[in-house]
N, C-alpha and C positions, 0 to 999 in steps of 0.2 A: 360403584360410587365414582363420581366425577367431580373434579375441581376446576374452576375457571379463574384466570387472572382477573383482577379488577380492571386493569387497563392493558390493552395489547401493546407490547413493546415494539420498537421499530423492527421491521422485518418479520414479525410474527404473522402467522396465517389467520385469516378472519373467516367467520361463517357467512353464509349468504345474507343474513340480516345485518351484517356489518360488525357484529360483536366478535370477540376472540373465540377461537375454536376451543371447545372443552377438551382438556387432556385427561386421560385416565389417572386416578390417584396412585395407582400401582402399575408399573410397566409390565407388559406381557412377559418380558424376560424374567422378572421377579417371580411371577406366578408359575412359569415353567420350571424354574429352578426350585421353587417351593414344592412342586409336585415330585421332582426328582429326590429332594431331601426327605419328603414324606415317605416315599417308598423305601429309600435306602435306610431311613431310621427305623422302619418296621423291622427290617432285616437285622440291623446292628443292635437294636435294643432287645430283640429276642435273645441274642447272645449275652448282652450286658446284664440282663435281668437275672440270668441263672449263673453267670460266671463266678461271682463271689462265693456262692454256695458250692458250686462245682469244684472250685479250687480248694476251698477251706474244708468242706465236709467230704468231698469226693476224693481229692488228691492229698488231703491231710496237711495243707499248707498252714504255717503259723502266721500270726498277724504281721510279723516282721517280713516273712517270705512273701506274703500277699502285698505288703506295702512296696517291696522291691519290684515285684512283677507289675503292680499297678502303676508304679513310677515309670518303668520301662514302657508300658502300654501308652502312656501319655508323653514321655520324654522323647521317644522316637518320632512321634508326630510333630513335636515342637521343632526338632532339628530339621526335619524334612520340609516343614512349612516354609521356612525361609528360602529353601531351594525352589519349591514350587512357585512361590510368589515372584521370585526373580526370573525364573524361566518364562512364566506367563507374560511378564512385561517385556522380556528380551525378544521372544518370538512373536509378540503381539497377537497371540492366539490363546485367550484365557479358556475357551471351551475345550481345546485340545488337551491342555495340561489337566484341567478338571476331569475330563473323561478318562485319562490315564489313571488318575487317582481313584475314581469310582470303580474302574475296571479291576485294578489291583486288589481293592478291598473285597470286591465280589469274588475274585478268584480264591481268596484266602478262606472264605466260609466253608467250602467243602473239605478243605485241608484239616479243619478241626475234627472231622470224622475219623481221621487217621492218627491224630495226636492224642494219646492217652497217658502221657507222662509229662512232668513239669518242663523238661527241656524242649520237646517239640511244640508244646502249647505256647511257651514263651516265644519261640521263633515265629510261629504263625501269627501271634498277636502283634509282634513287632512289624511284620510285613503288612498286616491289616492297618496298623497305625501309620505306616509309610504311605499307604494309599490315602488315608484321611489327611495327612500332612500335605500331600501334593495338591489335593483338591480344594482345601479350605480357602486359601488366599485368592486363587483365581475365581472361585465361585463368588466370594464376597466382593471382589473387584467388579465382576459383571453386574452385581446388584447395585453397587455404588455408581458405576459409570452410566447406568441406564436410568438414574433417578436424580431429579434436581436436588441441590444441596439442602434446601429447606424442608424436604420431605424424606430424607434418608432414614430418620428414626422410624417413621411409619413403614417405609419399605422393608427395612430389616425386621421390624416387628411382624409384618405379614409373613415374611419368609420364615422367621423363627416359629411363628404360630403353626404354619404348615409342617415345618420340621418336627415340632413337638406333637402334632397329631400322630405322626409316625411313632414318636417315643411313647405315646399313650397306647397305641395299638400293639406295639411290639411285646411289651410285658404281658398283655392280655393273651396274645397268641401263644407265648411261651407257657403261660399258666395252663391254658387248655390243652396244649400238646403234652405237657408233663403229666397231666392227670388222665389223659385219654389214650395217648399213643403208646405202642410198645417200643421200647428202646430209649425212653426218657430223653437224656441230653442229646444223644445222637439224632433223634427225631427233630429236636429243636434246631440243631446245626444244619440238617439237611433242608428243611423248609426255609431257613434263613438264606441259604445259598441260592435257592430258586428266586426268591424275592429280590435279592441283590442284583441278579442278572436283569430283571425287569427294570430296575432303576436306571441301569446303564443304557438300556434300549430307549427309554423315555428321554434321557439326556441327548442321545444322538439324534432322535427324530424331532424333538420339539423345542430345544433350546437353540436360539439363533446364535450364529458365530460372532456377529457384531455386538458391540457394547451398547448400542443405542445412542440416544441423543447426548448423553453425558450431562454432568451437573455444572458445566462451566457457564459463564455469563453469556447472554445472548449476543450473537455476532462474533464469537470466537470459534476457532477451528478445533477439530477433534485431535487427539494425540497422533492419528495417522495422517494428518494434514488435510482432512476433509473439511470443506467450508460448511457454514450453517445451511446452505441450500442443498447439500449433499454432493456437490461437485468437488473435484480435486484439482489443484493447480497443475499446470503442464509439467510433466517430468517428476511429480512428487512421489516420494517413496515413503513407506511406513517408517515412523520414528523407531529407532532401535535404542535399547537401553544397555549401558555397560556397567560394570561393577563400580567404577568411579562415581557415576551418577547415583547409583543405589546407595553407596556409602555416604554420599553428600546429604542424604535424607536425615541422618543423625544430627546435622547442623540446624535442623528446624527445631526451635525451642519447644514449641507446643507438642511436636511428636516425641521429643525426648521426655517431656513431662508425662505424656500418656503412657509411654513404654515403661518408665520408671514406676509409676503408680500401679499399672497392671501387674508388674512383676512383684512389687511389694505386697500387694493384696493377695496375689496368688500364693505367696509363701505361707500364708495362714488360712487358706481355703481348703478345708478337709474335702477329699474327693467324695463323690456321690456314693461310691461303693462302701467307703468307711462309714459315712453317715448312716447308711441303711443297716450296716452291721452294728453300729452303736445303738440305733433305735431298736433293733431286735434284742440286743444284750440288755437294754434298759427295760423293755416292756415285755419280753418273753414271747414275741410273736412266733407262731409255729412255722416250721420250715416250708410247708406247702403254700403259705401265704406270702413268703418272702418276695417272690417275683412280682407281686402286686404293689410293693412299696413305691417303686418309681412312678406308678400311676398317679399318686397324689401330687408329686412334684410336677409331672407333665400336665395334669389337668389344670392346675393353677397357672402354669406358664402359658398354656394354650389360651386361656381366657383373658390373660392380662398382657400378653406380649405386644399386641397392637396398641392398646391404650397407653401402655408405658412408653412405647416408642413415640407415639404422637405427643404425649406429655413432655418427653425430653426435647422434642423439636420446639415446643412452645415455651417451656420455662427454663431450659438449659440442661444439657446432658450431664454436666458435672453433678448437679443436684440429685438427679434421678440415680446416677451411677453410685454415688456415695450412700444414698438412702437404701439401695439394694443391699449393700454390705452391712448396714445397720440392722436390717431385717435378718440377715444371716446370723449376725451376732446374737440377736434375740433368740433364734433357734438353738444356738449353742447353749444359751442360758437356760432354756427350758430343759434341754437334755441333762444339764448339770444339776439344777436346783429345784425344778418343779416337782410337786408331789406326784404320786403315781395315779394321775387321773386317767379315766378311760379315753378321754379326748386327746391325751398327750401326743400320740402318733399323728393324729390329724393336724394338730396345731403346728408341729414341727415340719410336716410335709407342706403345709400351706406357706409357712415362712420360707421354706426352701424354694418353692415355686415362685414366690414373690421376688426372691433374690435373683433368680435367673431372668424373670421378666424385666427387671430393672437394670440388668447389666449385660446380658448376652448379646443383644442387638444394639444397645446404646453405645458400647465401646467402639465397634467398627464404624458406626455412624459418625462418631466424633473423629476417628482417624480419617475417614473419607473426606471430611470437611477441612482437613489439615494438609493432606498430601496432594501434589500435582497429579493430574489424570494419568499421565504417561507412566508414573511410578506408583499407581494406586495399589496394585497387588503386592508390590514389594513393601510398601509402607504398612499395609495390613499384616503382612507376614512378620515384619519386625516386631510389632506390638504383640501379635499372637504367639510368636516364638518365645518372647520373654515371659509372657504369662504362663505358657505351657511348661517351660523349663522350671519356673518357680513352683508350679504345682507338682512337678516331678520330684523336686527336693522336698516339698511338703509331704508327699506320700511316703518317701523314705523315712523322714524324720518322725512322722506320726506313727508309722508302723513300729519303728524302734521304740518310741516312747510308750506305746501301748504294751509292747512286750516287756519292757523294763519296769514301768511305773503302774500300768493298768490303764483302763479306758478313761476313767474319770480325770485323773491328773493330766493325761495326754490332751484331752479335750479342753481342760482348763487352760493349759499352756497355749493352745491354739487360739482360744478366745481372747486371752490377754494380748497375744501378738496381733490379732486382727484389730483389736481396739486401738493399739498404738499405730499400726500401719494405716488405718483409716484416717486417723488424725493427721498423719504426715501427708497422705494423699489429698486431704481437704486443703491443706496449706499450699502444696505444690500446684494444685490445679485451680487455685483461686484466680478469678478474672483479673487480667492485667488492666492497666489504666485505659488503653485505647479501646478495650472491650466493654468497659463499664458504661452504663447508660441508664435510661429511665427504668429498665427492668431486665430480668434475665431473659436470654433467648438462645437460639442455637449457636454453635461455634461458627465464627465467620469463615468464609472461604479464604484461602491464602492469597495474598497479593503477589502476583508474579514478579513484580519489580523488586520485591524484598526477599525472594528465594535465593538460596546459595547458587553460585555459578554451577551449571551443569544440570540443574533441575528446572530451569525456566522453560 
C-alpha cells in the first residue's frame, strides 16, 4: 500500500510526471522489525503459554507465589527498559542495544531446560526479562524515527500485528508439542530456544542500522546532524545524549501526563497470566486446552491492531487509548457477573484482544509525537518503565488479594480501581487549549522552541 502527499513540499523529490514520489505507508525498517518480533514472539509465547500451568501445577506455586514471580518477570524488564532506552540514545545505535537484548533473551531459553525448581526458574526469567527490557525502547525508537509523525499509529499497529502473529503461533506450537512430543515442558523450552536464535539472525541481517528519514518537519536535520539531502556538515559529529538531557524530558508536560496515566492504569491492569487463570477457574477449562487461551487474545489483536492505530491517527490517540481500557473493564465485568454462558470465554478473550489493539501501539505513538528525536528511545523507556513497574505492583497485590480474599473479590477490587484510574486519565489527558480545534486528531509534534533547555 502506498500513500502520496497532496502537494509536494519544498525540497521533496518528484516523479518523472512532475507529481510527488509515492512513499510507502510503512517503512522497510518497520517491516523488518516486525519480522524479528514475529519470530521472537513465537519463541517467547511458547514459554508464556505453558508457564502459569508449569509453575502452579508442576512446581506447586500458590497464587501469591505466582503473583510475586510474575511481578518479578515484568518488574525486571521495567527497570532495565530505562537503561536500554538511555544507552541507545547515548551511543546513537538503537540496533546494537536491541540486538543485545534479543540475544540475551535467546540465551535464556535453553537455560529453562536446566531449571527445575523455583529459585533457578526465577533467575532465568529475570535474565530473560532483562533482555526484553533492553530491546523494547530501542526497537520502538527505530519504528518511530523511521515513520512520519502523522502515520505512527499505523506503523506501530503494523508492527504489533506482526508481533501478535508470533503470539498467535507460539501457543499453537506449545499445544502441539505438549500433546505429541516426549518430554512435555522440556520439549517446548528446547524448540523455543532454536526459534529465538533465528530471530536474532534476522535482526542482524535485515534491520538497517540507521533510523531512516525520521518524523521531523521537512527541511530539518536528523539527530546525528544529517541534512535532508543525506549529507552532513563539515566536521559534524553524532549528537550525544547525557543524563542531564534525559532527565530534562520530565519537564515536558505532555510526557509527564502520559507517564502518569500509563502508570495509573497499569496499577489496575491484571496480568494476562492471571486473567487466563481466572478464566479457567470460572469456566472449568481443562488443562490441556489452557495453552490455547492466549490465541483468542492474539487473534483479535492481530486483526484490529492496524485499524486501531490508523483510527488513533485520525480521531486522536487519547480517545482510542481510553476506549481500550473501557473494553478491558467490560471483560472484568463479564468474569465477575455474567451467567455461565458457553460463549463467555470467547467474549472475554475478544474484549482482551480489543484492549491490546487499542492501547499497545497507540501509547508509544503518542509518546513519539511528544519527545524530540534525539531522546526518542529514552522518552519511550520512561513511559514504558512506569507502566511496567505499575503492573509489577499490580501482580503482587492481585496475587495477595486472591490468596486472602479469593478470585472474585480480588477482581472486583481491580475493576473498581480501573474505573477510577480511567476517569483520572481521561481528565489528565484532556486536550489543552492550543490543541483544540475543529475536530480530534493526532497529538501534535513538539515545538523545538518550547522544549526545556538541553532537549532542543
